[in-house]
py3Dmol code that shows the C-alpha trace and the ligand (Angstrom):
import py3Dmol

protein = """\
ATOM      1  CA  MET A   1     168.884  91.917  22.388  1.00  0.00           C
ATOM      2  CA  VAL A   2     170.448  89.600  19.802  1.00  0.00           C
ATOM      3  CA  THR A   3     173.089  92.266  19.153  1.00  0.00           C
ATOM      4  CA  GLN A   4     173.850  92.506  22.844  1.00  0.00           C
ATOM      5  CA  LYS A   5     174.275  88.748  23.002  1.00  0.00           C
ATOM      6  CA  ARG A   6     176.807  88.812  20.170  1.00  0.00           C
ATOM      7  CA  ASP A   7     178.676  91.599  21.946  1.00  0.00           C
ATOM      8  CA  GLU A   8     178.721  89.581  25.155  1.00  0.00           C
ATOM      9  CA  ILE A   9     180.484  86.853  23.207  1.00  0.00           C
ATOM     10  CA  ASN A  10     183.084  89.408  22.130  1.00  0.00           C
ATOM     11  CA  MET A  11     183.313  90.573  25.726  1.00  0.00           C
ATOM     12  CA  GLN A  12     184.161  87.047  26.847  1.00  0.00           C
ATOM     13  CA  GLY A  13     187.432  87.519  24.973  1.00  0.00           C
ATOM     14  CA  LYS A  14     186.686  85.124  22.134  1.00  0.00           C
ATOM     15  CA  LYS A  15     187.905  87.741  19.678  1.00  0.00           C
ATOM     16  CA  LYS A  16     189.050  91.342  19.731  1.00  0.00           C
ATOM     17  CA  PHE A  17     186.496  93.954  20.662  1.00  0.00           C
ATOM     18  CA  GLY A  18     184.906  95.146  17.428  1.00  0.00           C
ATOM     19  CA  LYS A  19     183.080  98.280  16.398  1.00  0.00           C
ATOM     20  CA  LYS A  20     179.812  97.447  18.167  1.00  0.00           C
ATOM     21  CA  SER A  21     181.497  96.646  21.478  1.00  0.00           C
ATOM     22  CA  ALA A  22     183.682  99.749  21.186  1.00  0.00           C
ATOM     23  CA  ASN A  23     180.625 101.935  20.604  1.00  0.00           C
ATOM     24  CA  GLN A  24     178.828 100.350  23.552  1.00  0.00           C
ATOM     25  CA  MET A  25     181.807 100.645  25.896  1.00  0.00           C
ATOM     26  CA  ASN A  26     182.372 104.236  24.807  1.00  0.00           C
ATOM     27  CA  ASP A  27     178.711 105.157  25.451  1.00  0.00           C
ATOM     28  CA  ILE A  28     178.611 103.435  28.823  1.00  0.00           C
ATOM     29  CA  SER A  29     181.928 104.948  29.914  1.00  0.00           C
ATOM     30  CA  LYS A  30     180.447 108.417  29.341  1.00  0.00           C
ATOM     31  CA  THR A  31     177.111 107.760  31.043  1.00  0.00           C
ATOM     32  CA  VAL A  32     176.515 105.040  33.647  1.00  0.00           C
ATOM     33  CA  PHE A  33     180.218 104.419  34.266  1.00  0.00           C
ATOM     34  CA  ALA A  34     181.318 108.077  34.095  1.00  0.00           C
ATOM     35  CA  PRO A  35     181.844 108.518  37.879  1.00  0.00           C
ATOM     36  CA  VAL A  36     183.774 105.241  38.137  1.00  0.00           C
ATOM     37  CA  TYR A  37     187.034 106.366  36.503  1.00  0.00           C
ATOM     38  CA  PRO A  38     187.790 109.566  38.479  1.00  0.00           C
ATOM     39  CA  ALA A  39     187.017 107.651  41.699  1.00  0.00           C
ATOM     40  CA  ILE A  40     189.381 104.790  40.797  1.00  0.00           C
ATOM     41  CA  ALA A  41     192.057 107.261  39.677  1.00  0.00           C
ATOM     42  CA  LYS A  42     191.799 109.080  43.026  1.00  0.00           C
ATOM     43  CA  ASN A  43     191.939 105.787  44.977  1.00  0.00           C
ATOM     44  CA  LEU A  44     194.976 104.464  43.156  1.00  0.00           C
ATOM     45  CA  VAL A  45     196.922 107.717  43.354  1.00  0.00           C
ATOM     46  CA  GLU A  46     196.162 108.037  47.094  1.00  0.00           C
ATOM     47  CA  GLU A  47     197.112 104.431  47.708  1.00  0.00           C
ATOM     48  CA  LEU A  48     200.251 104.121  45.578  1.00  0.00           C
ATOM     49  CA  LYS A  49     201.446 107.739  45.667  1.00  0.00           C
ATOM     50  CA  ILE A  50     202.955 107.540  42.177  1.00  0.00           C
ATOM     51  CA  LYS A  51     202.279 110.844  40.467  1.00  0.00           C
ATOM     52  CA  GLU A  52     205.037 111.208  37.900  1.00  0.00           C
ATOM     53  CA  GLY A  53     206.881 109.117  35.360  1.00  0.00           C
ATOM     54  CA  ILE A  54     205.270 106.683  32.932  1.00  0.00           C
ATOM     55  CA  CYS A  55     201.918 104.999  33.426  1.00  0.00           C
ATOM     56  CA  ILE A  56     200.416 102.350  31.143  1.00  0.00           C
ATOM     57  CA  ASP A  57     196.677 101.685  31.118  1.00  0.00           C
ATOM     58  CA  LEU A  58     196.332  98.116  29.813  1.00  0.00           C
ATOM     59  CA  GLY A  59     193.123  97.326  27.955  1.00  0.00           C
ATOM     60  CA  SER A  60     192.349 101.007  28.137  1.00  0.00           C
ATOM     61  CA  GLY A  61     189.273 100.771  25.893  1.00  0.00           C
ATOM     62  CA  PRO A  62     187.896 104.263  25.246  1.00  0.00           C
ATOM     63  CA  GLY A  63     190.641 105.650  27.503  1.00  0.00           C
ATOM     64  CA  SER A  64     188.522 106.827  30.438  1.00  0.00           C
ATOM     65  CA  LEU A  65     190.841 105.666  33.228  1.00  0.00           C
ATOM     66  CA  ALA A  66     193.922 106.923  31.347  1.00  0.00           C
ATOM     67  CA  ILE A  67     192.226 110.323  31.059  1.00  0.00           C
ATOM     68  CA  ALA A  68     191.178 110.398  34.725  1.00  0.00           C
ATOM     69  CA  VAL A  69     194.744 109.581  35.862  1.00  0.00           C
ATOM     70  CA  ALA A  70     196.345 112.110  33.496  1.00  0.00           C
ATOM     71  CA  LYS A  71     194.032 114.821  34.865  1.00  0.00           C
ATOM     72  CA  ILE A  72     195.184 114.459  38.481  1.00  0.00           C
ATOM     73  CA  THR A  73     198.885 113.609  38.083  1.00  0.00           C
ATOM     74  CA  ASP A  74     201.999 114.564  36.138  1.00  0.00           C
ATOM     75  CA  LEU A  75     202.215 111.057  34.708  1.00  0.00           C
ATOM     76  CA  ASN A  76     202.691 110.509  30.985  1.00  0.00           C
ATOM     77  CA  VAL A  77     200.082 107.884  30.242  1.00  0.00           C
ATOM     78  CA  ILE A  78     200.037 105.233  27.530  1.00  0.00           C
ATOM     79  CA  SER A  79     196.570 104.056  26.541  1.00  0.00           C
ATOM     80  CA  PHE A  80     197.242 100.452  25.457  1.00  0.00           C
ATOM     81  CA  ASP A  81     194.760  98.104  23.788  1.00  0.00           C
ATOM     82  CA  ASN A  82     194.609  95.340  21.192  1.00  0.00           C
ATOM     83  CA  SER A  83     191.405  96.653  19.604  1.00  0.00           C
ATOM     84  CA  ARG A  84     191.810  99.283  16.894  1.00  0.00           C
ATOM     85  CA  GLU A  85     188.139 100.182  17.269  1.00  0.00           C
ATOM     86  CA  MET A  86     188.595 100.936  20.971  1.00  0.00           C
ATOM     87  CA  GLN A  87     191.704 102.937  20.170  1.00  0.00           C
ATOM     88  CA  ARG A  88     189.827 105.096  17.686  1.00  0.00           C
ATOM     89  CA  LYS A  89     187.425 106.001  20.513  1.00  0.00           C
ATOM     90  CA  ALA A  90     190.290 106.585  22.939  1.00  0.00           C
ATOM     91  CA  GLU A  91     192.072 108.882  20.508  1.00  0.00           C
ATOM     92  CA  GLU A  92     188.932 110.976  20.067  1.00  0.00           C
ATOM     93  CA  ASN A  93     188.248 111.145  23.822  1.00  0.00           C
ATOM     94  CA  ILE A  94     191.840 112.077  24.653  1.00  0.00           C
ATOM     95  CA  LYS A  95     191.785 114.838  22.048  1.00  0.00           C
ATOM     96  CA  ASN A  96     188.438 116.156  23.335  1.00  0.00           C
ATOM     97  CA  ALA A  97     189.817 116.187  26.884  1.00  0.00           C
ATOM     98  CA  GLY A  98     192.750 118.311  25.657  1.00  0.00           C
ATOM     99  CA  LEU A  99     195.191 115.648  26.847  1.00  0.00           C
ATOM    100  CA  SER A 100     196.917 114.608  23.603  1.00  0.00           C
ATOM    101  CA  GLY A 101     200.201 115.974  24.963  1.00  0.00           C
ATOM    102  CA  LYS A 102     200.025 113.739  28.053  1.00  0.00           C
ATOM    103  CA  ILE A 103     198.439 110.531  26.765  1.00  0.00           C
ATOM    104  CA  SER A 104     199.690 108.473  23.835  1.00  0.00           C
ATOM    105  CA  ILE A 105     198.059 105.500  22.169  1.00  0.00           C
ATOM    106  CA  LEU A 106     199.851 102.185  21.784  1.00  0.00           C
ATOM    107  CA  HIS A 107     198.426  99.176  20.004  1.00  0.00           C
ATOM    108  CA  GLY A 108     199.376  95.707  21.220  1.00  0.00           C
ATOM    109  CA  ASP A 109     198.535  92.617  23.186  1.00  0.00           C
ATOM    110  CA  VAL A 110     199.128  92.317  26.901  1.00  0.00           C
ATOM    111  CA  HIS A 111     200.705  88.901  26.334  1.00  0.00           C
ATOM    112  CA  LYS A 112     203.531  90.533  24.344  1.00  0.00           C
ATOM    113  CA  ILE A 113     203.833  94.185  25.317  1.00  0.00           C
ATOM    114  CA  PRO A 114     205.949  96.078  22.756  1.00  0.00           C
ATOM    115  CA  LEU A 115     207.951  97.988  25.398  1.00  0.00           C
ATOM    116  CA  ASP A 116     211.386  97.567  27.000  1.00  0.00           C
ATOM    117  CA  ASN A 117     212.065  95.949  30.362  1.00  0.00           C
ATOM    118  CA  ASP A 118     211.721  98.245  33.403  1.00  0.00           C
ATOM    119  CA  TYR A 119     209.803 100.869  31.441  1.00  0.00           C
ATOM    120  CA  ALA A 120     206.801 101.991  33.506  1.00  0.00           C
ATOM    121  CA  ASP A 121     206.466 103.466  36.986  1.00  0.00           C
ATOM    122  CA  LEU A 122     202.806 102.535  37.189  1.00  0.00           C
ATOM    123  CA  ILE A 123     200.740  99.946  35.308  1.00  0.00           C
ATOM    124  CA  ILE A 124     196.991 100.198  35.689  1.00  0.00           C
ATOM    125  CA  SER A 125     194.087  98.331  34.174  1.00  0.00           C
ATOM    126  CA  ARG A 126     190.357  98.158  34.794  1.00  0.00           C
ATOM    127  CA  GLY A 127     188.003  95.433  33.585  1.00  0.00           C
ATOM    128  CA  SER A 128     190.440  93.991  31.062  1.00  0.00           C
ATOM    129  CA  MET A 129     192.246  91.097  32.791  1.00  0.00           C
ATOM    130  CA  PHE A 130     189.066  89.002  32.751  1.00  0.00           C
ATOM    131  CA  PHE A 131     189.506  88.709  28.974  1.00  0.00           C
ATOM    132  CA  TRP A 132     193.188  87.756  28.919  1.00  0.00           C
ATOM    133  CA  GLU A 133     193.711  84.272  27.550  1.00  0.00           C
ATOM    134  CA  ASP A 134     196.855  83.355  29.497  1.00  0.00           C
ATOM    135  CA  ILE A 135     197.067  85.257  32.764  1.00  0.00           C
ATOM    136  CA  ASN A 136     200.442  83.730  33.720  1.00  0.00           C
ATOM    137  CA  LYS A 137     201.971  85.011  30.491  1.00  0.00           C
ATOM    138  CA  ALA A 138     200.259  88.401  30.772  1.00  0.00           C
ATOM    139  CA  PHE A 139     201.426  89.018  34.357  1.00  0.00           C
ATOM    140  CA  ARG A 140     204.989  87.943  33.507  1.00  0.00           C
ATOM    141  CA  GLU A 141     204.938  90.560  30.742  1.00  0.00           C
ATOM    142  CA  ILE A 142     203.532  93.193  33.084  1.00  0.00           C
ATOM    143  CA  TYR A 143     206.269  92.439  35.614  1.00  0.00           C
ATOM    144  CA  ARG A 144     208.961  92.671  32.922  1.00  0.00           C
ATOM    145  CA  VAL A 145     207.754  96.104  31.768  1.00  0.00           C
ATOM    146  CA  LEU A 146     207.358  97.474  35.325  1.00  0.00           C
ATOM    147  CA  LYS A 147     210.277  99.520  36.695  1.00  0.00           C
ATOM    148  CA  PRO A 148     211.920  98.440  39.963  1.00  0.00           C
ATOM    149  CA  GLY A 149     210.098 100.482  42.600  1.00  0.00           C
ATOM    150  CA  GLY A 150     207.033 100.584  40.353  1.00  0.00           C
ATOM    151  CA  LYS A 151     203.566  99.279  41.182  1.00  0.00           C
ATOM    152  CA  THR A 152     200.492  97.945  39.456  1.00  0.00           C
ATOM    153  CA  TYR A 153     196.806  98.584  40.074  1.00  0.00           C
ATOM    154  CA  ILE A 154     195.081  95.975  37.949  1.00  0.00           C
ATOM    155  CA  GLY A 155     191.625  94.562  38.435  1.00  0.00           C
ATOM    156  CA  GLY A 156     187.993  95.420  38.433  1.00  0.00           C
ATOM    157  CA  GLY A 157     185.906  97.749  40.532  1.00  0.00           C
ATOM    158  CA  PHE A 158     183.751 100.830  40.657  1.00  0.00           C
ATOM    159  CA  GLY A 159     185.556 103.379  42.823  1.00  0.00           C
ATOM    160  CA  SER A 160     183.185 103.370  45.795  1.00  0.00           C
ATOM    161  CA  GLU A 161     180.283 101.487  47.325  1.00  0.00           C
ATOM    162  CA  GLU A 162     177.861 104.235  46.346  1.00  0.00           C
ATOM    163  CA  ILE A 163     178.997 104.320  42.704  1.00  0.00           C
ATOM    164  CA  PHE A 164     178.856 100.515  42.617  1.00  0.00           C
ATOM    165  CA  GLU A 165     175.219 100.531  43.738  1.00  0.00           C
ATOM    166  CA  ASN A 166     174.223 103.188  41.209  1.00  0.00           C
ATOM    167  CA  VAL A 167     176.011 101.403  38.355  1.00  0.00           C
ATOM    168  CA  CYS A 168     174.394  98.050  39.264  1.00  0.00           C
ATOM    169  CA  ARG A 169     170.945  99.584  39.423  1.00  0.00           C
ATOM    170  CA  GLU A 170     171.330 101.240  36.029  1.00  0.00           C
ATOM    171  CA  MET A 171     173.075  98.298  34.319  1.00  0.00           C
ATOM    172  CA  ASP A 172     170.435  95.832  35.543  1.00  0.00           C
ATOM    173  CA  ARG A 173     167.903  97.996  33.768  1.00  0.00           C
ATOM    174  CA  LEU A 174     169.948  98.328  30.550  1.00  0.00           C
ATOM    175  CA  ASN A 175     171.354  94.820  30.262  1.00  0.00           C
ATOM    176  CA  PRO A 176     170.091  92.089  32.615  1.00  0.00           C
ATOM    177  CA  GLU A 177     172.985  89.804  31.575  1.00  0.00           C
ATOM    178  CA  TRP A 178     175.606  92.232  32.853  1.00  0.00           C
ATOM    179  CA  SER A 179     175.022  91.313  36.487  1.00  0.00           C
ATOM    180  CA  ASP A 180     175.989  87.648  35.985  1.00  0.00           C
ATOM    181  CA  LEU A 181     179.131  88.638  34.103  1.00  0.00           C
ATOM    182  CA  ARG A 182     180.121  91.061  36.876  1.00  0.00           C
ATOM    183  CA  LYS A 183     179.490  88.490  39.602  1.00  0.00           C
ATOM    184  CA  LYS A 184     181.567  85.909  37.729  1.00  0.00           C
ATOM    185  CA  ASN A 185     184.463  88.308  37.065  1.00  0.00           C
ATOM    186  CA  LEU A 186     184.609  89.595  40.628  1.00  0.00           C
ATOM    187  CA  SER A 187     183.871  86.268  42.367  1.00  0.00           C
ATOM    188  CA  GLU A 188     186.048  84.797  45.096  1.00  0.00           C
ATOM    189  CA  GLU A 189     186.761  81.888  42.742  1.00  0.00           C
ATOM    190  CA  ASN A 190     188.053  84.204  40.023  1.00  0.00           C
ATOM    191  CA  LYS A 191     190.148  86.154  42.533  1.00  0.00           C
ATOM    192  CA  LYS A 192     191.719  82.794  43.552  1.00  0.00           C
ATOM    193  CA  ARG A 193     192.533  82.099  39.885  1.00  0.00           C
ATOM    194  CA  PHE A 194     194.587  85.323  39.761  1.00  0.00           C
ATOM    195  CA  GLU A 195     196.188  84.624  43.146  1.00  0.00           C
ATOM    196  CA  THR A 196     197.259  81.181  41.931  1.00  0.00           C
ATOM    197  CA  ALA A 197     198.778  82.682  38.771  1.00  0.00           C
ATOM    198  CA  LEU A 198     200.684  85.300  40.801  1.00  0.00           C
ATOM    199  CA  GLU A 199     201.951  82.638  43.232  1.00  0.00           C
ATOM    200  CA  ASN A 200     203.045  80.483  40.290  1.00  0.00           C
ATOM    201  CA  ILE A 201     205.038  83.228  38.621  1.00  0.00           C
ATOM    202  CA  GLY A 202     206.493  84.252  41.997  1.00  0.00           C
ATOM    203  CA  VAL A 203     205.971  87.995  42.331  1.00  0.00           C
ATOM    204  CA  THR A 204     205.444  90.153  45.410  1.00  0.00           C
ATOM    205  CA  TYR A 205     201.826  91.243  45.427  1.00  0.00           C
ATOM    206  CA  GLU A 206     198.819  92.139  47.493  1.00  0.00           C
ATOM    207  CA  ILE A 207     195.159  92.215  46.596  1.00  0.00           C
ATOM    208  CA  ASN A 208     193.028  95.139  47.651  1.00  0.00           C
ATOM    209  CA  THR A 209     189.379  94.129  47.954  1.00  0.00           C
ATOM    210  CA  LYS A 210     187.908  97.483  48.871  1.00  0.00           C
ATOM    211  CA  GLU A 211     184.960  99.006  47.002  1.00  0.00           C
ATOM    212  CA  ASN A 212     183.254  95.843  45.648  1.00  0.00           C
ATOM    213  CA  GLY A 213     186.026  94.760  43.357  1.00  0.00           C
ATOM    214  CA  PHE A 214     189.590  93.561  43.573  1.00  0.00           C
ATOM    215  CA  TRP A 215     192.838  95.173  42.586  1.00  0.00           C
ATOM    216  CA  ILE A 216     196.209  93.475  42.183  1.00  0.00           C
ATOM    217  CA  ILE A 217     199.118  95.533  43.442  1.00  0.00           C
ATOM    218  CA  ILE A 218     202.445  94.078  42.330  1.00  0.00           C
ATOM    219  CA  SER A 219     205.694  95.557  43.616  1.00  0.00           C
ATOM    220  CA  LYS A 220     208.894  95.040  41.660  1.00  0.00           C
ATOM    221  CA  GLU A 221     212.207  94.998  43.475  1.00  0.00           C
ATOM    222  CA  THR A 222     214.818  93.782  40.993  1.00  0.00           C
ATOM    223  CA  PRO A 223     215.263  94.832  37.341  1.00  0.00           C
ATOM    224  CA  GLY A 224     214.456  92.754  34.286  1.00  0.00           C
ATOM    225  CA  ALA A 225     212.148  89.865  33.506  1.00  0.00           C
ATOM    226  CA  LEU A 226     211.286  86.947  35.781  1.00  0.00           C
ATOM    227  CA  PRO A 227     213.530  83.894  35.375  1.00  0.00           C
TER     228      PRO A 227
END
"""
ligand_1 = """\
27
LIG
N 189.508 99.650 30.751
C 188.375 100.116 30.009
C 187.279 100.566 30.926
O 187.271 100.163 32.105
O 186.432 101.340 30.490
C 187.869 99.078 29.013
C 187.394 97.795 29.611
S 186.778 96.674 28.365
C 185.625 95.758 29.302
C 188.179 95.556 28.167
C 189.279 96.117 27.272
O 190.403 95.242 27.309
C 188.869 96.236 25.807
O 189.164 97.523 25.339
C 189.699 95.175 25.093
O 189.992 95.494 23.763
C 190.930 95.125 25.993
N 191.671 93.847 25.885
C 191.160 92.604 26.050
N 192.128 91.682 25.892
C 193.275 92.365 25.638
C 194.621 91.968 25.374
N 194.956 90.681 25.338
N 195.551 92.922 25.164
C 195.206 94.245 25.180
N 193.941 94.674 25.420
C 192.988 93.748 25.643
"""
view = py3Dmol.view(width=600, height=400)
view.addModel(protein, "pdb")
view.setStyle({"model": 0}, {"cartoon": {"style": "trace"}})
view.addModel(ligand_1, "xyz")
view.setStyle({"model": 1}, {"stick": {}})
view.zoomTo()
view.show()
């Protein structure tokens, strides 16, 4: 339990996710959370209809969403994270899925993405933005890297009501503290915090609140960075 507590501190974004958190996230992504990623991938592809070009999965962790998206599209996916430990897991999972030709690994921080302006057709992210220190800066970077005509699907969620209920039931059993963290991350108050940031930086966006989470869909019309 003490170990879990220390990991929770890591998961609050106080420092980069280390080996223990990476192992935990990797295990959970293959068990309790396994149905979540294909369901989210299906939802986002159906909603945004972007199936080719370049996709970046920000805070990709063990790479599960990147893998799920690569499986059902022709997108070339970049699994991006600032934790080397997470990236080691992602690399292994991508290789085991036979998707090394479609998914590449890129190390970096979302506050300073090492990619050109107007680079990606689709930028996705699940469960990572709650750890970003400066959301204004991060979303300005995301906007800069997005191609005109491109979209984002960034947030937190579980893919469907049914999956959500199963995950909650199982996670409550495994880690009673998880429920409070989830409620805080996906609260109305936290959603407002992101809305305020997006209003402040002045981008066109909508928030999809289906399936017990929320997803930020930014559309980019003109090239380059925000003024
Ligand atoms: N997206 C994965 C998933 O849903 O399974 C992992 C989610 S995990 C809770 C959050 C991830 O975001 C971690 O892999 C962490 O290293 C990454 N992360 C947190 N802050 C980041 C930052 N500033 N830049 C890049 N990645 C970050």
